[in-house]
BAMARLO-900948 format. One record per residue (C-alpha): x, y, z; residue number from 1. Coordinates in pm, 1 decimal. Layout:
BEGIN
(rec (X, Y, Z), NUM),
...
***
This chain:
BEGIN
(rec (0.0, 0.0, 0.0), 1),
(rec (114.4, 349.4, -77.3), 2),
(rec (65.0, 599.2, 200.9), 3),
(rec (13.7, 961.4, 113.1), 4),
(rec (-18.9, 1267.9, 328.7), 5),
(rec (-370.3, 1410.5, 294.3), 6),
(rec (-382.6, 1756.5, 141.2), 7),
(rec (-560.2, 2009.9, 356.0), 8),
(rec (-756.0, 2304.4, 216.7), 9),
(rec (-554.5, 2627.2, 225.7), 10),
(rec (-583.9, 2803.2, 556.4), 11),
(rec (-692.3, 2489.8, 744.5), 12),
(rec (-466.1, 2300.1, 980.2), 13),
(rec (-454.9, 1921.3, 1019.6), 14),
(rec (-667.4, 1956.5, 1335.3), 15),
(rec (-939.4, 2139.1, 1139.9), 16),
(rec (-975.8, 1887.3, 853.4), 17),
(rec (-1122.3, 1543.3, 902.0), 18),
(rec (-1126.5, 1281.2, 624.0), 19),
(rec (-1356.7, 978.6, 610.6), 20),
(rec (-1492.1, 727.6, 358.6), 21),
(rec (-1842.6, 621.8, 262.4), 22),
(rec (-1942.7, 343.5, 23.8), 23),
(rec (-2286.1, 325.3, -138.5), 24),
(rec (-2426.4, 113.7, -421.0), 25),
(rec (-2694.8, 196.1, -672.6), 26),
(rec (-2980.2, -53.8, -688.7), 27),
(rec (-3283.7, -94.9, -912.5), 28),
(rec (-3487.2, 69.9, -635.7), 29),
(rec (-3251.6, 363.3, -578.6), 30),
(rec (-3025.0, 499.7, -849.4), 31),
(rec (-2995.0, 864.3, -737.7), 32),
(rec (-2711.6, 972.5, -512.3), 33),
(rec (-2922.8, 1271.6, -402.3), 34),
(rec (-2659.3, 1544.4, -379.6), 35),
(rec (-2644.9, 1898.2, -510.2), 36),
(rec (-2281.3, 2003.0, -532.2), 37),
(rec (-2048.9, 2292.0, -611.6), 38),
(rec (-1792.5, 2164.6, -858.7), 39),
(rec (-1616.5, 2499.6, -887.4), 40),
(rec (-1439.0, 2472.3, -554.3), 41),
(rec (-1073.8, 2398.1, -633.5), 42),
(rec (-997.3, 2028.9, -669.8), 43),
(rec (-1284.6, 1902.0, -451.7), 44),
(rec (-1663.2, 1893.0, -486.8), 45),
(rec (-1853.3, 2061.4, -202.1), 46),
(rec (-2187.6, 1915.1, -92.9), 47),
(rec (-2450.3, 2192.5, -95.8), 48),
(rec (-2770.7, 1991.3, -39.4), 49),
(rec (-2857.2, 1631.9, 53.1), 50),
(rec (-3187.5, 1520.3, -100.4), 51),
(rec (-3364.0, 1185.7, -115.2), 52),
(rec (-3129.3, 920.4, -252.4), 53),
(rec (-2834.9, 697.4, -166.4), 54),
(rec (-2658.0, 940.9, 66.9), 55),
(rec (-2977.1, 1021.5, 263.2), 56),
(rec (-3037.7, 644.6, 301.3), 57),
(rec (-2674.3, 596.9, 407.8), 58),
(rec (-2715.2, 874.0, 667.4), 59),
(rec (-3030.9, 712.9, 809.8), 60),
(rec (-2846.0, 382.9, 856.5), 61),
(rec (-2536.5, 560.2, 991.8), 62),
(rec (-2751.1, 734.7, 1255.3), 63),
(rec (-2897.0, 399.7, 1368.2), 64),
(rec (-2552.3, 237.1, 1381.0), 65),
(rec (-2374.9, 534.3, 1539.6), 66),
(rec (-2150.6, 592.2, 1236.2), 67),
(rec (-2041.9, 917.7, 1079.9), 68),
(rec (-2294.2, 1091.4, 852.9), 69),
(rec (-2232.8, 1286.8, 533.6), 70),
(rec (-2320.2, 1653.2, 590.9), 71),
(rec (-2380.4, 1965.9, 389.4), 72),
(rec (-2043.9, 2142.8, 363.9), 73),
(rec (-1842.3, 1820.9, 339.7), 74),
(rec (-1611.6, 1799.3, 38.6), 75),
(rec (-1583.0, 1497.3, -190.8), 76),
(rec (-1208.3, 1461.1, -246.0), 77),
(rec (-1227.2, 1143.2, -454.4), 78),
(rec (-1469.1, 881.5, -588.0), 79),
(rec (-1344.0, 530.9, -666.6), 80),
(rec (-987.9, 664.2, -658.4), 81),
(rec (-1059.3, 950.2, -903.3), 82),
(rec (-947.3, 1284.5, -758.1), 83),
(rec (-805.6, 1624.7, -848.0), 84),
(rec (-1069.5, 1718.3, -1105.5), 85),
(rec (-1422.7, 1808.7, -997.2), 86),
(rec (-1547.7, 1730.5, -1348.4), 87),
(rec (-1403.9, 1377.4, -1336.1), 88),
(rec (-1537.5, 1326.6, -981.6), 89),
(rec (-1890.7, 1426.8, -1088.9), 90),
(rec (-1864.0, 1212.3, -1404.8), 91),
(rec (-1759.8, 909.1, -1196.3), 92),
(rec (-2052.5, 964.2, -956.2), 93),
(rec (-2290.5, 978.9, -1253.2), 94),
(rec (-2169.0, 653.1, -1411.7), 95),
(rec (-2051.7, 414.3, -1138.8), 96),
(rec (-2275.7, 158.3, -967.7), 97),
(rec (-2057.2, 125.3, -656.4), 98),
(rec (-1935.9, 457.1, -517.7), 99),
(rec (-1649.9, 473.3, -270.8), 100),
(rec (-1638.1, 836.7, -164.7), 101),
(rec (-1350.0, 992.6, 22.2), 102),
(rec (-1485.0, 1296.2, 201.6), 103),
(rec (-1336.3, 1581.4, 397.7), 104),
(rec (-1518.2, 1769.0, 667.3), 105),
(rec (-1352.8, 2107.2, 715.7), 106),
(rec (-1439.8, 2281.8, 1038.4), 107),
(rec (-1437.3, 2657.6, 1040.9), 108),
***
């Protein structure tokens, strides 16, 4: 395995940024991820709104199980290993069945 140092948004210290991963899978019953995003935010995609869909369902289950939830303001830093280009991240989200999202929660 290759270990890399996570990049932190400018102006944020290591203590202020918190990375985590979420995996969801599209099904015949639910194909929508349910996110509105800002893809003009550097090299990440910021979550602006969480609507009905895979992430809302993930959050419901996470609440029950005491796991971390995806929140408005979190940044998608990669999807299925694709990072660095918001356009490619959004394209991967649109096409993939299994989505492994690496997210960053930046506290202000």
